[in-house]
VEXDREN-2710 file (C-alpha; in Angstrom, 1 decimal):
% VEXDREN-2710
k/r/px/py/pz
1/MET/90.3/18.0/42.1
2/LYS/92.6/20.9/43.0
3/TYR/93.6/21.3/46.7
4/GLY/94.6/24.2/49.0
5/LYS/93.7/25.3/52.4
6/LYS/91.4/28.0/51.7
7/GLN/89.1/26.2/48.8
8/LEU/88.9/22.9/46.9
9/GLN/88.2/22.7/43.1
10/ALA/86.4/20.1/41.1
11/GLY/88.5/19.0/37.9
12/ILE/85.1/19.0/35.9
13/LEU/84.5/22.8/36.7
14/SER/88.1/24.0/36.7
15/LYS/88.4/23.0/32.9
16/ILE/85.6/25.3/31.9
17/ASP/87.0/29.0/30.6
18/ASN/83.9/31.1/31.2
19/LEU/83.7/29.9/35.0
20/LYS/85.1/30.3/38.6
21/HIS/84.3/28.2/41.2
22/GLY/85.5/26.8/44.8
23/PHE/84.5/24.9/47.8
24/GLY/85.6/26.7/50.9
25/THR/87.1/25.5/53.8
26/ARG/87.2/26.5/57.6
27/TYR/90.2/28.9/56.6
28/SER/88.2/30.8/53.9
29/ARG/86.0/33.6/54.3
30/PRO/83.5/35.1/51.4
31/ASP/86.4/37.4/50.6
32/ARG/88.7/38.2/48.0
33/LYS/91.5/36.7/49.8
34/SER/90.0/33.2/49.8
35/PHE/87.6/33.7/46.5
36/PRO/89.6/36.3/44.4
37/PHE/87.1/36.1/41.6
38/ALA/84.1/36.8/43.6
39/GLU/83.5/40.7/43.9
40/HIS/79.4/40.4/44.3
41/ILE/78.0/37.0/46.0
42/ILE/74.3/36.1/46.1
43/ALA/73.8/34.2/49.3
44/MET/70.5/32.6/51.0
45/GLU/68.9/32.2/54.1
46/GLN/68.9/28.5/54.0
47/VAL/65.9/26.7/55.6
48/HIS/66.5/23.0/54.3
49/GLY/63.7/23.4/51.8
50/CYS/62.9/23.5/48.1
51/LYS/62.6/27.0/47.1
52/ILE/64.9/28.1/44.1
53/HIS/65.9/31.8/43.6
54/ASP/66.7/32.5/39.7
55/ILE/68.4/35.9/39.9
56/LYS/67.8/38.0/36.7
57/ALA/69.1/41.1/37.7
58/GLU/72.3/42.3/39.7
59/LYS/70.9/44.2/43.1
60/ASN/73.5/46.6/44.2
61/GLU/72.1/47.7/47.5
62/THR/75.0/49.2/49.0
63/GLY/76.7/50.9/46.4
64/ASN/79.9/49.0/47.4
65/ASN/82.7/47.3/45.0
66/ARG/82.2/44.1/46.8
67/GLN/79.1/42.8/48.7
68/ILE/77.1/39.9/49.6
69/THR/73.4/40.0/48.9
70/THR/70.9/37.7/50.5
71/ALA/68.3/36.4/48.0
72/GLY/65.9/35.6/51.0
73/GLN/64.8/32.1/52.2
74/GLY/65.5/29.1/49.8
75/ASP/68.0/26.3/49.4
76/ALA/68.9/26.9/45.7
77/LEU/70.2/29.9/43.4
78/VAL/70.2/29.8/39.7
79/THR/71.6/32.5/37.4
80/GLY/72.9/33.1/33.6
81/LEU/74.5/36.4/34.6
82/LYS/78.1/37.0/34.7
83/LYS/80.1/38.2/37.6
84/LEU/77.6/37.2/40.3
85/ALA/79.1/34.6/42.5
86/LEU/76.1/32.2/44.2
87/ALA/77.0/31.1/47.4
88/VAL/75.8/28.1/49.6
89/LYS/76.7/27.6/53.4
90/THR/77.5/23.9/54.9
91/ALA/78.9/22.2/57.7
92/ASP/78.2/18.7/57.1
93/CYS/75.3/19.1/54.4
94/VAL/76.4/18.9/50.7
95/PRO/77.0/22.0/48.6
96/VAL/76.2/20.9/45.2
97/LEU/77.5/23.2/42.2
98/LEU/75.9/23.1/38.6
99/TYR/77.1/24.2/35.1
100/ALA/75.5/24.2/31.9
101/ASP/76.9/25.9/28.5
102/LEU/74.1/27.9/27.7
103/PRO/75.7/29.3/30.0
104/VAL/73.6/29.0/33.1
105/ILE/74.9/27.9/36.9
106/SER/73.5/27.1/40.0
107/ALA/74.4/26.3/43.8
108/VAL/72.4/24.1/46.0
109/HIS/72.0/23.2/49.5
110/CYS/71.5/19.7/50.1
111/GLY/71.0/18.7/53.5
112/TRP/69.0/15.5/54.3
113/ARG/65.9/17.2/54.5
114/SER/66.0/19.0/51.5
115/SER/67.5/16.1/49.6
116/ALA/64.7/14.1/50.9
117/ALA/62.2/16.8/49.5
118/ARG/64.1/16.3/46.0
119/ILE/65.7/19.8/45.9
120/LEU/68.6/18.4/43.2
121/SER/65.9/16.9/41.2
122/LYS/63.4/20.3/41.4
123/THR/66.6/22.6/40.5
124/VAL/67.3/20.3/37.7
125/THR/63.6/20.6/36.5
126/TYR/63.6/24.4/36.7
127/LEU/66.8/24.4/34.7
128/GLN/64.9/22.3/31.9
129/LYS/61.9/24.3/32.0
130/HIS/63.3/27.9/32.2
131/TYR/66.7/27.5/30.6
132/LYS/65.9/24.7/28.0
133/ILE/68.8/22.8/29.3
134/LYS/69.2/19.1/28.7
135/PRO/70.3/17.1/31.7
136/GLY/72.8/15.5/29.6
137/LYS/74.7/18.8/29.3
138/LEU/74.7/19.5/32.8
139/ARG/78.0/19.0/35.0
140/ALA/77.9/18.8/38.5
141/ALA/80.1/18.9/41.5
142/LEU/79.5/17.7/45.0
143/GLY/81.6/19.2/47.5
144/PRO/83.0/18.3/50.8
145/ALA/80.3/16.9/53.5
146/ILE/79.9/14.2/56.1
147/CYS/80.9/10.6/54.8
148/GLY/78.4/7.8/54.7
149/SER/80.9/6.0/57.4
150/CYS/80.3/9.3/59.9
151/PHE/76.7/10.0/59.2
152/THR/74.3/8.2/61.4
153/VAL/70.7/8.6/61.4
154/GLY/67.4/7.1/62.5
155/PRO/64.9/5.4/60.5
156/GLU/62.5/8.5/60.3
157/VAL/65.6/10.0/58.0
158/ILE/65.5/6.7/55.6
159/LYS/61.8/6.8/55.7
160/ALA/61.6/10.3/54.4
161/PHE/63.5/9.6/50.9
162/PRO/61.7/8.3/48.0
163/GLN/62.2/4.5/47.7
164/LYS/63.9/4.6/44.4
165/LEU/66.6/6.8/45.6
166/ILE/67.4/5.3/48.9
167/LYS/68.9/1.5/48.4
168/LYS/70.1/-0.6/51.3
169/ASN/73.7/-1.7/51.2
170/VAL/74.3/0.7/48.4
171/ASN/73.6/4.3/49.7
172/TYR/72.6/3.4/53.3
173/PHE/73.4/0.6/55.8
174/LYS/72.1/-0.8/58.7
175/THR/74.1/-0.9/61.4
176/ASP/72.7/-1.4/65.1
177/TYR/68.8/-1.4/66.0
178/ASN/67.0/1.6/64.4
179/LYS/70.4/3.1/63.3
180/TYR/71.5/3.5/59.9
181/LYS/74.6/4.9/58.1
182/LEU/73.6/7.1/55.0
183/ASP/75.9/8.6/52.4
184/LEU/74.1/11.3/51.3
185/ARG/76.2/12.2/48.3
186/ALA/76.0/8.6/46.7
187/VAL/72.0/9.4/47.2
188/LEU/72.4/12.6/45.3
189/LYS/75.1/11.0/42.5
190/GLN/72.4/8.4/41.7
191/GLU/69.4/10.9/41.7
192/LEU/71.4/13.2/39.0
193/ALA/72.0/10.1/37.1
194/GLU/68.7/9.1/37.0
195/LEU/68.0/12.6/35.8
196/GLY/70.0/11.8/33.0
197/LEU/73.2/13.2/33.8
198/SER/76.6/11.5/32.5
199/PRO/78.2/9.6/35.1
200/SER/81.4/11.6/33.5
201/ASN/79.9/14.8/34.3
202/ILE/79.4/14.0/38.1
203/GLU/82.3/14.6/40.5
204/ILE/82.6/14.1/44.2
205/ILE/85.1/16.2/46.2
206/ASN/86.0/13.0/48.3
207/ARG/86.5/15.0/51.8
208/CYS/84.3/14.5/54.7
209/THR/83.7/17.2/57.2
210/VAL/83.8/15.1/60.1
211/CYS/87.1/12.8/59.4
212/HIS/89.0/15.9/58.2
213/ASN/87.7/18.2/60.8
214/GLN/91.0/19.8/60.9
215/LEU/90.1/21.3/57.5
216/PHE/86.3/21.8/57.5
217/PHE/83.4/22.6/60.1
218/SER/81.1/20.0/61.3
219/TYR/78.0/20.7/63.0
220/ARG/78.0/17.0/64.0
221/LEU/81.0/17.6/65.8
222/GLU/80.9/21.2/66.7
223/LYS/77.3/21.7/67.4
224/GLU/76.5/25.7/67.6
225/LYS/80.3/26.2/67.8
226/ALA/80.7/25.2/64.2
227/GLY/81.2/27.6/61.5
228/ARG/80.2/27.3/57.8
229/GLN/82.2/26.6/54.7
230/TRP/81.3/28.8/51.8
231/SER/81.1/27.4/48.1
232/LEU/80.7/29.5/45.2
233/ILE/80.4/29.6/41.5
234/MET/80.4/32.6/38.8
235/LEU/80.3/33.1/35.3
236/THR/83.0/35.3/34.0
END
């Protein structure tokens, strides 16, 4: 992992010649100062669902040299196009960046609702079907998010997940009556492994948005005052 005040980078993605990426902090913005590589950013109106947007063509609606285009409501972006930076925004949820050397990339917003609805599995399946990607060829980086020690949830959250994904005393722990600690990134790592990704191709950025709130926004701590971290990935 490479660390900076405005962005963090995953080692498994930073070694790829035709790829740029970064996980933002509370000090970064969706601009060239924070992400020097990003001239055109594709974002979404994130809704904690399972809709995937496949960006097939660059839309230059404003005519500016640098812009942010919204793909619409959704929680995953996919593209094989160069020079388009796919973006997700988070403040406790897990930003997941995917790469395969076709090349094709994806940015996925994984809150607990979209994770329980298998947004990550659906994105990998989409890449298999439409880009003929084998899961074993994928690389995945999971960015800063709320950690298992800080993420206290009720039984309705635990019950929302498929039983084969959620494992007591592995990725969630019961604390008090009707209270649990959920390690969402551990759930997602397990899901990726079960989809066929090699453990060596999955990297977790070990930073918690609550424990390291001086560096990251956290909705749990700051509520409506919380901003959002931007995480970007782009083919060059």
